PAVEX-128746 format. One line per 10 residues: their letters; for each residue x, y, z of C-alpha. Coordinates in steps of 0.5 Angstrom, whole numbers. Layout:
! PAVEX-128746
A) X:Y:Z; ...
END
This chain:
! PAVEX-128746
MTTTTRPVRE) 0:-1:1; 3:6:-2; 2:13:1; 2:19:-1; 6:24:5; 3:32:3; 6:37:6; 5:40:13; 3:47:12; 5:53:17
PGRRDRPPTS) 0:55:22; -3:61:19; -1:61:12; -6:59:7; -5:54:1; -3:60:-5; -5:59:-12; 1:58:-17; 5:63:-19; 3:65:-26
DRPDRGGHSP) -4:66:-23; -2:70:-18; -3:78:-18; 3:81:-15; 2:86:-8; 0:92:-12; -6:88:-15; -3:88:-22; -2:82:-27; 4:78:-27
RPGAGSAVAP) 11:81:-29; 13:77:-36; 18:72:-33; 21:67:-36; 17:61:-38; 12:66:-41; 11:69:-47; 10:77:-48; 10:81:-54; 17:85:-54
GGRLKATLFH) 12:91:-54; 9:89:-48; 16:88:-45; 18:95:-47; 12:98:-44; 13:95:-37; 21:96:-37; 19:103:-38; 14:104:-33; 15:99:-28
HRAGRRVLPL) 22:100:-27; 25:105:-23; 31:107:-29; 26:107:-33; 22:112:-30; 27:116:-31; 30:115:-38; 22:117:-41; 21:124:-38; 28:125:-42
AVAALVLIPL) 25:121:-48; 20:126:-49; 24:132:-47; 28:129:-53; 23:129:-58; 21:136:-56; 28:139:-56; 31:136:-62; 26:138:-67; 25:146:-64
AFAFPGSGGW) 33:146:-66; 32:144:-73; 27:150:-73; 30:155:-70; 39:153:-71; 44:157:-69; 51:154:-65; 49:158:-57; 45:164:-57; 37:163:-55
PAALSVDLSG) 33:164:-61; 31:171:-62; 24:168:-65; 23:165:-58; 24:171:-53; 18:176:-51; 20:183:-50; 18:185:-42; 21:193:-44; 14:196:-46
PLGRAGDWIV) 10:193:-41; 14:194:-36; 16:202:-38; 9:204:-39; 8:201:-31; 14:205:-29; 12:211:-32; 4:210:-29; 8:210:-22; 11:217:-23
DNRDGHPLFL) 6:220:-26; 1:218:-21; 4:218:-14; 3:224:-12; -5:225:-14; -8:218:-15; -13:215:-9; -9:208:-8; -2:213:-6; -6:218:-2
YFFGHVSNAV) -10:214:2; -6:207:2; 1:208:1; 2:215:4; -1:213:10; 3:207:10; 10:211:9; 7:216:15; 7:211:20; 13:207:18
VVSVRAVYVV) 17:215:19; 13:216:26; 15:209:29; 22:209:27; 23:217:28; 20:214:35; 24:209:37; 30:214:35; 28:220:39; 27:214:45
LLAAGWTGVT) 34:212:43; 37:219:43; 33:221:50; 36:215:53; 43:217:52; 49:212:51; 49:211:59; 42:209:59; 42:204:53; 48:201:55
ALAGLVALRL) 46:200:62; 39:197:59; 41:193:54; 46:190:60; 42:189:65; 37:185:60; 42:180:58; 43:180:66; 36:178:67; 37:173:61
AGVRLALTCV) 43:170:61; 48:172:67; 53:176:67; 58:175:62; 52:176:56; 52:182:61; 58:184:60; 58:182:52; 53:188:52; 55:193:55
AAFAACGLLG) 62:191:51; 59:191:44; 56:198:45; 62:201:48; 66:199:41; 60:202:38; 62:209:41; 69:208:41; 70:207:34; 66:214:34
MWVPTMQTLA) 59:211:30; 54:212:35; 50:216:32; 49:211:26; 48:205:30; 43:209:34; 39:210:28; 40:203:25; 38:200:31; 32:205:31
LMVVAVAVSV) 30:202:23; 32:196:25; 26:195:31; 21:197:27; 23:193:21; 24:187:25; 17:188:29; 14:189:22; 18:182:19; 15:178:25
VVGALLGLAA) 9:180:26; 7:179:18; 11:173:17; 7:171:24; 2:171:20; 3:168:13; 6:163:18; -1:161:21; -4:161:14; 1:157:12
GLSSRADRLL) 1:152:18; -6:151:18; -8:151:11; -5:146:6; -7:150:0; -5:156:3; 1:153:4; 2:150:-2; 0:158:-5; 5:161:-1
RPVLDTMQVL) 11:157:-3; 12:160:-9; 12:167:-6; 15:166:-1; 21:163:-6; 21:168:-10; 22:174:-4; 28:169:-1; 31:168:-8; 30:175:-11
PAFAYLLPMV) 35:180:-10; 35:185:-6; 37:191:-12; 31:188:-15; 25:190:-11; 29:196:-8; 27:200:-15; 19:198:-15; 19:200:-7; 23:207:-8
LVFGIGVPAA) 19:208:-15; 12:207:-10; 15:210:-4; 21:215:-6; 28:216:-3; 28:215:4; 27:211:10; 20:208:8; 23:204:2; 29:202:6
VLATVVYAAP) 24:199:12; 19:196:6; 25:193:3; 27:189:10; 21:187:12; 21:184:4; 27:181:4; 27:178:13; 20:176:14; 20:169:9
PMARLTALGL) 24:166:15; 20:168:20; 14:164:16; 17:159:14; 20:157:21; 13:158:24; 9:154:19; 14:148:20; 13:149:28; 5:149:27
RGADAGVLEA) 5:143:23; 11:139:27; 7:140:33; 6:133:36; -1:130:34; -2:126:41; -2:133:45; -7:135:39; -11:130:40; -11:129:47
SASLGATGRQ) -14:137:47; -19:135:42; -22:130:46; -22:134:52; -27:138:48; -22:144:45; -25:148:40; -19:150:34; -18:156:37; -16:154:44
RLLTARIPLA) -12:148:40; -8:154:37; -7:158:43; -6:152:49; -2:147:44; 0:149:38; 3:155:39; 7:154:45; 10:147:42; 12:150:36
RGQLLLGVNQ) 16:156:41; 23:154:39; 21:155:31; 18:161:33; 24:164:37; 29:161:31; 24:165:26; 26:171:30; 33:170:31; 32:169:23
AIMMALSMAV) 29:175:22; 33:179:26; 40:177:21; 37:177:15; 35:185:17; 42:187:20; 44:184:13; 39:189:9; 42:195:13; 48:197:8
IASVIGAGGL) 44:195:2; 37:199:4; 43:204:5; 43:205:-2; 36:208:-2; 36:212:3; 36:208:10; 42:213:13; 46:209:19; 52:205:18
GDRVYQALAS) 50:202:12; 50:209:9; 57:209:11; 59:203:9; 56:205:2; 61:211:2; 67:208:3; 65:203:-1; 64:208:-7; 71:211:-5
VDVGAALAAG) 76:204:-4; 77:206:4; 77:200:7; 78:203:14; 72:207:14; 68:201:12; 71:197:18; 70:202:22; 63:202:20; 62:194:19
IPIVLLAVVL) 64:193:26; 58:196:30; 54:192:24; 57:185:26; 57:187:34; 49:189:33; 48:183:30; 52:179:36; 48:182:42; 42:181:38
DRTADAAGRR) 43:174:36; 46:172:43; 41:176:46; 35:172:43; 38:166:44; 39:166:51; 30:169:50; 29:162:47; 33:158:52; 30:161:59
LGTAPVPHEE) 22:160:55; 24:153:53; 27:150:61; 24:151:68; 25:156:72; 32:155:76; 30:156:84; 31:162:87; 36:160:92; 41:157:87
QPLLRRVFAG) 41:163:83; 47:168:83; 46:174:87; 45:179:82; 40:174:78; 37:174:85; 36:181:85; 34:182:78; 28:177:78; 21:177:78
WYGRLLTVLT) 17:183:76; 20:187:81; 27:185:78; 24:188:71; 21:195:75; 28:195:77; 31:194:71; 27:199:68; 28:204:74; 36:203:73
AVAAAVVGHM) 36:204:66; 32:211:67; 37:212:72; 43:212:68; 40:216:63; 38:221:68; 45:221:71; 48:222:63; 43:228:61; 46:231:69
AGTTLWPGSW) 53:230:67; 52:233:59; 54:227:55; 47:224:52; 51:223:46; 58:219:47; 64:223:47; 68:226:41; 75:225:46; 73:217:47
TVPIAEPVNR) 73:216:40; 79:211:37; 80:212:30; 82:205:27; 81:208:19; 88:211:18; 92:205:22; 87:200:17; 89:204:11; 96:204:12
AVAWMTDHLY) 96:196:12; 92:196:6; 96:200:3; 103:196:6; 99:190:3; 97:192:-4; 104:195:-5; 107:188:-3; 101:183:-5; 98:186:-10
SGVPVVGGTA) 105:184:-15; 112:182:-15; 111:177:-10; 117:172:-12; 114:164:-14; 107:164:-12; 106:173:-16; 101:177:-13; 95:177:-12; 93:181:-19
DWAARFTGWI) 97:175:-22; 92:170:-18; 86:174:-21; 89:174:-28; 89:166:-27; 83:165:-25; 80:170:-30; 85:166:-35; 84:160:-34; 77:158:-31
LDPLRAGLEA) 72:164:-31; 73:165:-38; 73:158:-42; 67:156:-37; 64:163:-39; 66:161:-48; 64:155:-47; 56:155:-43; 55:160:-49; 58:156:-55
APWWALLLLT) 53:150:-53; 47:149:-56; 41:152:-52; 37:145:-53; 42:142:-50; 43:146:-43; 36:144:-43; 37:137:-43; 43:138:-40; 39:141:-33
GVIGVLVGTW) 33:136:-35; 38:130:-34; 42:132:-27; 34:134:-25; 32:127:-25; 38:123:-23; 38:128:-17; 31:128:-16; 25:126:-20; 22:128:-27
RTALTAVLAL) 18:134:-23; 25:136:-21; 28:136:-28; 21:139:-31; 22:145:-25; 29:146:-27; 28:146:-35; 23:150:-34; 27:156:-29; 33:155:-35
AAIGVLGVWE) 28:156:-41; 25:163:-38; 31:166:-37; 31:165:-45; 24:168:-45; 26:174:-42; 32:175:-48; 38:175:-43; 40:168:-44; 48:171:-45
PSLDTLSQVL) 48:175:-39; 46:170:-35; 50:165:-38; 56:170:-35; 52:169:-28; 52:162:-28; 59:161:-30; 61:165:-24; 57:161:-19; 59:155:-21
AAVAVTLVLG) 68:157:-21; 66:160:-13; 62:154:-11; 68:150:-14; 72:154:-9; 68:155:-4; 67:147:-3; 74:146:-4; 75:150:2; 69:148:6
FAIAVGAARS) 70:141:6; 77:141:7; 77:146:13; 71:143:16; 74:135:16; 79:139:20; 74:143:25; 70:135:26; 77:132:28; 80:137:33
PRAQRLLRPV) 75:140:38; 80:146:39; 79:148:32; 72:148:33; 73:153:38; 78:158:34; 74:158:28; 66:160:32; 68:167:33; 72:167:26
LDVCQTMPQF) 66:164:23; 60:169:27; 65:175:23; 65:172:17; 57:170:16; 54:178:20; 59:182:16; 56:186:11; 56:184:5; 58:190:1
VYLIPVVALF) 65:190:7; 67:184:3; 68:188:-3; 72:193:-1; 79:189:1; 77:184:-4; 77:190:-10; 83:192:-6; 87:187:-7; 85:184:-14
GVGRAPAAAA) 82:189:-17; 76:190:-21; 72:184:-25; 69:179:-25; 74:175:-20; 74:180:-14; 67:178:-15; 67:171:-15; 73:171:-8; 68:176:-4
AVVYALPAVV) 62:170:-6; 68:165:-3; 70:169:4; 62:170:4; 59:163:3; 64:159:6; 62:160:13; 56:157:12; 59:150:8; 64:149:13
RITTQGLLDV) 59:150:19; 54:145:16; 59:140:13; 62:140:21; 55:139:25; 54:134:19; 61:130:20; 59:131:28; 53:128:28; 55:121:25
NPAAVESARS) 53:115:29; 60:114:34; 58:107:34; 59:106:27; 64:110:27; 67:106:32; 67:99:29; 71:101:23; 76:103:28; 75:96:31
LGATGAQQLR) 77:93:24; 83:97:23; 80:102:19; 85:109:19; 83:116:20; 83:117:12; 79:110:12; 74:111:17; 73:118:14; 72:116:6
QVRLPLARPA) 68:109:8; 63:111:15; 63:119:17; 62:122:9; 57:117:7; 53:118:13; 54:126:13; 52:125:6; 44:130:7; 49:135:11
LLLAVNQAVV) 54:135:5; 49:136:0; 45:141:5; 52:144:5; 52:144:-3; 46:148:-4; 47:154:1; 53:154:-2; 50:156:-9; 45:160:-6
LVLAVVIIGG) 49:164:-2; 54:165:-8; 49:167:-12; 47:174:-7; 54:176:-7; 56:175:-15; 50:179:-16; 52:185:-11; 59:183:-15; 56:187:-21
LVGGGALGYD) 58:194:-17; 66:192:-18; 66:190:-25; 62:183:-24; 58:185:-30; 52:180:-33; 45:180:-29; 49:184:-22; 50:190:-28; 43:190:-30
VVLGLAQGDL) 40:190:-24; 44:196:-21; 44:199:-28; 37:199:-27; 36:201:-20; 41:207:-22; 37:209:-27; 30:209:-25; 29:204:-30; 24:198:-28
ATGLVAGAAI) 25:194:-35; 32:193:-34; 33:192:-27; 26:187:-27; 28:182:-32; 34:182:-29; 32:181:-23; 27:175:-25; 33:172:-29; 36:171:-22
VCLGLMLDRV) 31:168:-19; 30:163:-25; 37:162:-25; 36:160:-17; 31:157:-17; 34:152:-23; 40:151:-18; 37:149:-12; 32:144:-16; 39:141:-19
TQPAKEA) 43:141:-12; 38:139:-7; 35:132:-8; 28:131:-7; 25:127:-2; 22:122:-6; 27:120:-12
END
């Protein structure tokens, strides 16, 4: 008797149908495989639509089918076809003329823009009058006491030393002018940014609508929107304040929306289960949970507003920015440094104070008996009252002594020694240095060996080939949507009729980004290996990040002359700190267990870096590349003031001549260029 043995079925496992008849997990019919007869067309279709490589190649094939016929229809070696361009000078010129003709009599200007302008002027003047009335003694005392209450003696001494340094440099009155303008601009930026962020954080539709607007506000160079502000509000404080608001509000809006969207879902669910209304959940749960992001947004608004202090001086902001701009016009490095140092000190003081306030709000209060004596004296509601009374008393003492303004005999002029040092460097480093050559030789070689060939190569390449190459890079780093956005942004530059200037700017950006990344990654690797190097680099990076962009141009011009190389050098110096910070932090955040495992297997330091740290820090490295592109683009545009040419020159020319068409078209091209570079350097989360 023969017995048949049935296979034992695993518990909980059902008998499955044959593989050839079973659908896949997505419910689709089985893919063609061995033993199945599938037509060649079906196999090709399955490869294109189901395989990852096919999904990447398909958009490129479609783009090639569209671009190649256009290339034959509009032949040309490199330039964008004139038939595909749109001339916007006529409509924009008529719009500018209408604004100028109706600025004094149209109801829109009389009853809306006029009231906005008056409100800004009154607010700035009121803050400035209060600062002057308090005098240097009252302002310094108030800053020190507020820092003492928030963080302790060290920050208090830092604040007092910073304001004293502003006075010693002979910049007390310009510092108060800049501080008054910054107080109003930051307050308006925080309010506007918080409202926009509130809308984007609570509504997905509002988030989708606001995202391109905020992208444009951040990428558009400041010079491009200074011109519309001047046309509407004229030269003066209102245009400067509102231009600063446009520049500083987007970070506040983005971080507010991020904080509201990132609130703990469990807390929100618990609040809803207790019967809280939508407004109550917002006030008692969402906003408290987003406190850290909100404070970071305030901090970023302060930094962005201070970085606009110099640029806004072009349209009559006054203060420290005006001193820097005048020094740039006369290539006076000493005067520029004397005005730039107070801007850096203001940025450091406001940054440290806002950071201390954020840490204090986010932690439990220290018991009264454990606080230092001075903190205990100025703690609580009576501490706030004592702070105000002490500052008022210091101001009264200053008035009685007749020293409301910083005494002129207490100033330390640094312009003359700095200019002598710059003159020595120019005489001994500009040319004639043995073996390595002078800085002028470096600039000439950088221009002749890198910038000129790169620009010539981009301009000689067929326009359709550049579009196709952009699409290829976009697909490789992201999705087909990434590629489509990048290609459309680059095509929009040609449609605007500024193809060649844009390629010139692109060549400068690519060269400066390459130098920035090489230097930044090398410095970051050294800093990540040495805590002492990190401590030494931190103050240097702080100064480089907060120094106004114009200040970089002056010593660079003195050392390298005028041209595209100085603009690229200034961009490298400006973007380098961000690359070093992001890369260093990414290398330090690598999982220590992975590094220790590699070390235990006998890997050398170089092998650990190449095979463990750098691969695991890939997101931070990609972010560093993206930030390098954005920051380099910002300064290369300003380089139009020192012979950088290209789009930067067009933007500055449009502002100087009041030509709305030239300035806005070049500004729009810069936005498109920045959007394209952003998309091809920041991979999508879902590739």
